[in-house]
C-alpha positions in Angstrom: -38.5 124.6 -47.3 -35.1 122.6 -47.5 -32.0 124.0 -49.3 -31.4 122.5 -52.6 -28.2 121.0 -51.4 -30.1 119.5 -48.4 -32.4 117.9 -50.7 -29.9 116.4 -52.9 -28.2 115.1 -49.6 -31.5 113.6 -48.5 -31.8 111.8 -51.8 -28.5 110.3 -51.6 -29.1 109.1 -48.0 -31.9 106.9 -49.1 -31.4 103.4 -50.3 -33.3 101.4 -52.9 -33.1 99.8 -56.3 -31.0 102.6 -57.7 -28.4 102.1 -55.1 -28.5 98.5 -55.5 -27.7 99.1 -59.2 -24.9 101.7 -58.9 -23.3 99.5 -56.2 -23.1 96.4 -58.5 -21.8 98.6 -61.4 -19.5 100.4 -59.3 -18.3 97.2 -57.7 -16.8 96.3 -61.3 -14.5 99.3 -61.4 -13.6 98.4 -57.6 -12.2 95.3 -59.0 -10.4 96.8 -62.1 -8.8 99.1 -59.6 -7.5 96.6 -57.3 -6.1 94.4 -59.9 -4.1 97.5 -61.5 -2.7 98.6 -58.1 -1.6 95.0 -57.8 0.0 95.0 -61.0 1.6 98.1 -60.4 2.7 97.1 -56.7 1.6 100.2 -55.3 1.1 98.5 -51.9 4.8 97.6 -51.9 5.7 101.2 -52.8 3.9 102.0 -49.4 5.3 101.4 -45.9 4.3 102.6 -42.6 4.6 106.3 -43.7 1.8 108.1 -45.2 2.5 108.8 -48.8 0.7 111.1 -51.3 -0.3 110.0 -54.7 2.5 111.9 -56.2 5.1 110.1 -54.1 3.4 106.7 -55.0 3.2 107.3 -58.7 7.0 108.5 -59.1 7.9 104.9 -57.5 5.4 102.9 -59.7 5.2 104.5 -62.8 1.6 105.5 -62.7 -0.1 108.8 -63.5 -0.2 110.7 -60.4 -3.7 112.1 -60.9 -5.3 108.9 -61.9 -3.5 106.9 -59.2 -5.1 109.3 -56.6 -8.6 108.7 -58.0 -8.0 105.1 -57.9 -6.6 105.0 -54.6 -9.8 107.4 -53.3 -12.0 104.6 -54.7 -10.3 101.6 -53.2 -10.1 103.5 -49.6 -13.8 104.1 -49.8 -13.9 100.2 -49.7 -11.4 99.7 -47.1 -8.5 98.9 -49.6 -6.1 101.5 -48.2 -7.0 104.5 -46.1 -7.4 108.1 -47.1 -6.8 111.1 -45.1 -5.0 114.7 -45.7 -4.3 114.0 -49.1 -2.2 111.1 -48.2 -2.6 107.4 -48.2 -1.8 104.6 -45.6 -2.3 100.7 -45.5 -5.2 98.7 -44.0 -5.3 95.1 -43.3 -6.5 94.7 -46.8 -4.0 96.7 -48.6 -1.0 95.2 -46.7 -2.3 91.8 -48.4 -1.4 93.1 -51.5 2.1 93.4 -50.4 4.6 90.8 -52.2 6.1 90.2 -48.6 3.0 89.6 -46.7 2.9 85.9 -45.6 -0.6 85.6 -47.1 0.0 87.7 -50.0 -2.8 88.0 -52.6 -0.9 90.4 -54.9 -0.4 87.9 -57.7 -4.1 86.5 -57.4 -5.6 90.1 -57.7 -3.0 91.0 -60.5 -4.1 88.4 -62.7 -7.3 90.1 -63.0 -6.1 93.0 -64.6 -4.1 90.9 -67.7 -5.1 91.5 -71.3 -5.8 87.7 -71.7 -8.5 88.3 -68.6 -10.2 91.5 -70.2 -10.4 89.6 -73.6 -12.3 86.5 -72.0 -14.6 89.0 -70.0 -15.3 90.6 -73.4 -16.9 87.4 -74.5 -19.2 87.3 -71.4 -22.1 87.2 -73.3 -21.1 84.2 -75.2 -21.0 82.4 -71.8 -24.2 83.5 -70.9 -25.8 82.4 -74.3 -24.4 78.8 -74.3 -23.2 78.0 -70.8 -19.7 77.5 -72.2 -16.3 79.3 -70.9 -15.6 82.6 -72.9 -11.8 81.0 -73.0 -13.1 78.9 -75.9 -13.4 82.0 -78.1 -9.7 82.6 -77.4 -8.7 79.0 -77.9 -11.0 76.2 -79.0 -9.5 73.9 -77.0 -10.2 75.8 -73.6 -8.6 77.6 -70.7 -5.8 74.9 -69.8 -4.7 74.8 -73.6 -4.2 78.8 -73.4 -2.0 78.3 -70.3 0.1 75.3 -72.0 0.4 77.3 -75.3 1.4 80.6 -73.6 4.3 80.4 -71.1 3.7 83.9 -69.8 0.0 83.3 -69.3 1.0 80.0 -67.6 3.5 81.9 -65.5 0.9 84.4 -64.3 -1.8 81.6 -63.7 0.8 79.5 -61.6 1.7 82.7 -59.5 -1.9 83.6 -59.0 -2.7 80.0 -57.7 0.1 80.0 -55.3 -1.0 83.7 -54.1 -4.5 82.3 -53.6 -3.4 79.1 -51.8 -1.5 81.0 -48.9 -4.3 81.7 -46.9 -6.1 78.3 -47.9 -3.4 76.1 -46.8 -2.9 77.8 -43.7 -6.6 77.6 -42.8 -7.0 74.0 -43.8 -4.0 72.9 -41.6 -5.7 74.9 -38.7 -9.1 73.2 -39.2 -8.3 69.5 -39.8 -6.1 66.8 -38.3 -4.0 65.1 -40.8 -2.0 63.1 -38.2 -3.8 59.8 -38.9 -4.1 60.2 -42.6 -1.3 58.0 -43.7 0.0 58.1 -47.2 -1.9 61.1 -48.8 -2.4 61.7 -52.6 -2.6 65.3 -53.6 -4.4 64.8 -57.1 -3.9 67.8 -59.3 -1.9 69.5 -56.4 0.0 71.9 -58.8 3.2 72.6 -57.3 2.6 70.8 -54.0 2.2 73.6 -51.6 -0.8 72.1 -49.5 0.8 68.8 -49.7 4.1 69.8 -48.4 2.8 71.9 -45.6 0.5 68.9 -44.4 3.6 66.6 -44.5 5.7 69.0 -42.7 2.9 69.6 -40.0 1.9 65.7 -39.4 5.3 63.8 -39.1 3.5 60.3 -39.5 2.3 61.0 -43.0 3.8 60.5 -46.3 2.6 62.2 -49.5 2.3 61.8 -53.4 2.0 64.6 -55.7 0.1 63.9 -58.7 -0.1 66.2 -61.6 0.6 66.7 -65.4 4.3 66.0 -66.4 5.0 69.8 -66.8 3.7 70.6 -63.6 5.5 67.9 -61.8 8.9 68.9 -63.5 8.3 72.5 -62.0 7.7 71.0 -58.5 10.9 68.5 -58.4 12.5 70.6 -55.9 10.0 69.7 -53.0 10.7 65.8 -53.5 11.9 64.1 -50.4 11.8 60.6 -48.7 8.2 61.4 -47.5 7.0 63.3 -50.6 7.3 61.6 -53.8 6.0 62.9 -57.3 4.1 61.1 -59.9 3.3 62.4 -63.4 0.1 61.5 -65.1 -3.2 62.7 -66.3 -6.4 62.0 -63.9 -8.4 61.6 -67.1 -6.3 58.8 -68.7 -3.8 57.4 -66.1 -4.3 55.3 -63.1 -4.0 57.2 -59.8 -1.9 56.0 -56.8 -3.3 53.6 -54.2 -3.3 55.7 -50.8 -5.0 56.1 -47.5 -6.2 59.6 -48.2 -7.0 61.4 -51.4 -7.0 65.3 -51.2 -8.1 67.6 -54.2 -8.1 71.3 -53.7 -9.7 73.4 -56.1 -9.9 71.1 -58.6 -13.2 69.7 -59.0 -14.7 73.3 -59.3 -12.7 73.7 -62.7 -14.8 71.0 -64.2 -18.4 70.5 -65.7 -20.5 67.5 -64.1 -19.3 65.0 -66.7 -15.6 65.7 -66.2 -15.7 66.2 -62.5 -17.4 62.9 -62.3 -14.9 61.3 -64.4 -12.0 62.6 -62.0 -14.0 61.5 -58.8 -14.6 57.8 -60.6 -10.8 57.5 -61.2 -10.2 58.3 -57.4 -12.6 55.7 -56.5 -11.2 53.1 -58.8 -7.9 53.6 -57.3 -9.0 54.0 -53.7 -8.9 50.9 -51.2 -11.9 50.3 -49.1 -10.7 52.2 -46.2 -9.6 55.4 -47.9 -10.9 58.8 -47.1 -11.5 61.7 -49.8 -11.1 65.4 -49.0 -12.4 67.8 -51.2 -11.1 71.3 -50.3 -13.6 73.7 -52.0 -15.7 76.8 -51.8 -19.1 75.5 -50.9 -22.1 77.8 -52.1 -24.2 78.4 -49.2 -28.2 77.7 -49.3 -28.9 81.5 -48.3 -29.6 84.1 -51.0 -27.2 86.6 -49.4 -23.9 87.8 -51.3 -21.0 85.3 -50.9 -17.4 85.1 -52.5 -18.1 81.7 -53.5 -20.9 83.0 -56.0 -18.6 85.4 -57.7 -16.3 82.4 -58.0 -19.0 80.4 -59.7 -19.0 82.8 -62.4 -15.3 82.9 -62.8 -15.5 79.3 -63.3 -18.3 79.6 -66.0 -16.1 82.2 -67.8 -12.5 80.7 -67.6 -13.3 76.7 -67.5 -16.6 75.9 -67.7 -16.5 74.4 -64.2 -18.8 75.7 -61.2 -18.8 76.1 -57.4 -21.4 73.8 -55.8 -23.5 73.6 -52.9 -23.1 71.1 -50.1 -26.1 69.1 -51.7 -24.6 69.3 -55.1 -21.1 68.2 -53.6 -22.8 65.1 -51.9 -24.8 63.9 -55.0 -21.7 64.0 -57.1 -19.9 62.1 -54.5 -22.7 59.6 -54.2 -22.7 59.0 -57.8 -18.9 58.0 -57.7 -19.3 55.5 -54.8 -18.5 58.0 -51.8 -20.4 58.8 -49.0 -20.1 62.6 -47.5 -19.6 62.3 -43.8 -19.1 65.8 -42.9 -18.2 69.5 -44.0 -15.3 71.1 -41.9 -15.2 74.9 -42.3 -11.9 76.8 -42.3 -11.0 80.3 -41.7 -10.7 81.3 -45.4 -13.1 80.6 -48.5 -12.9 76.9 -48.6 -14.4 74.1 -46.7 -13.1 70.4 -46.5 -15.7 68.0 -47.5 -14.8 64.6 -46.2 -16.1 61.3 -47.7 -15.4 57.7 -47.4 -15.8 54.8 -49.9 -19.5 53.8 -49.8 -19.3 50.0 -49.3 -22.8 49.7 -50.5 -21.4 50.0 -54.1 -17.9 49.5 -54.4 -17.7 50.4 -58.0 -18.8 53.7 -59.3 -21.9 53.7 -61.2 -20.4 56.4 -63.4 -18.0 53.6 -64.9 -21.0 52.1 -66.7 -21.5 55.2 -68.2 -18.1 56.8 -68.8 -14.6 55.5 -68.5 -12.2 58.1 -67.1 -9.5 56.6 -69.3 -11.4 57.7 -72.4 -12.4 61.3 -71.3 -10.7 63.9 -72.9 
């Protein structure tokens, strides 16, 4: 008869529904630990010398025992490595350093803010209504929160810059921009993607289009090949260009508003223009994928959604575009390349909703 401890170990070696549930619930706490060590800059405090939790706590201001327990859990998931009561870096934990060329520190840290915690506290509201939990904090929604709270806006901007680092590099590696002519980056934020494209493709010029406060903050990137244009893509005419590029814009919005944005692009686009949507595409298979988690983030934060290839294709077709191909990248985004569908120069959506009147 096996010893009690052996029997206990045998139970733990089995996998089944219980393990599925505990793994899913435990993942929530892994995420919380990841966000907190990013906010405490623990990865910055750890160099190439193994450190104890006590040594790291002294530098970061964390409680030594609590930090040790947090790092033990993260190390179990490949973020940091643990051995002999000391912790060392892994490839994943190095990406939490602020000096990493593809640092995700600010992106991870934003999930540990009080505002994010308050939004997640209203998750049931999103499940019940299909509306963003952010509406419970501000009836005008997520972007109104950022505009009314400068600190929230600063944290969000830093998170988006952090998230874009690996995405920009992967997009440049996957797509040839040399023949794109003049590129309009619609809702391009601080212009990190557009500036990288213009720097890499010497025959291209760029126009960064975003809201006036965003354009003001991006003033330093203006040059003879990169101009800035302030406006609201729901209300104002978009520039006439050869190529239109939107990265992580369409996923912020529900079907109605996403269609209004693409309708505005189609209205401005000359017949030869191309459209590049840089988005995470939900795969058709049932397995885990980061895009499926991002889809829930969009539900809670903005009321938007991640989409499958067929959903993107349908959205584009409604607005007078034809999807030609989907280019995978080394990061979480793909490039959906579309052209103006000459079978219907006007977007069918204009007959139902004029983007200039969308709010």
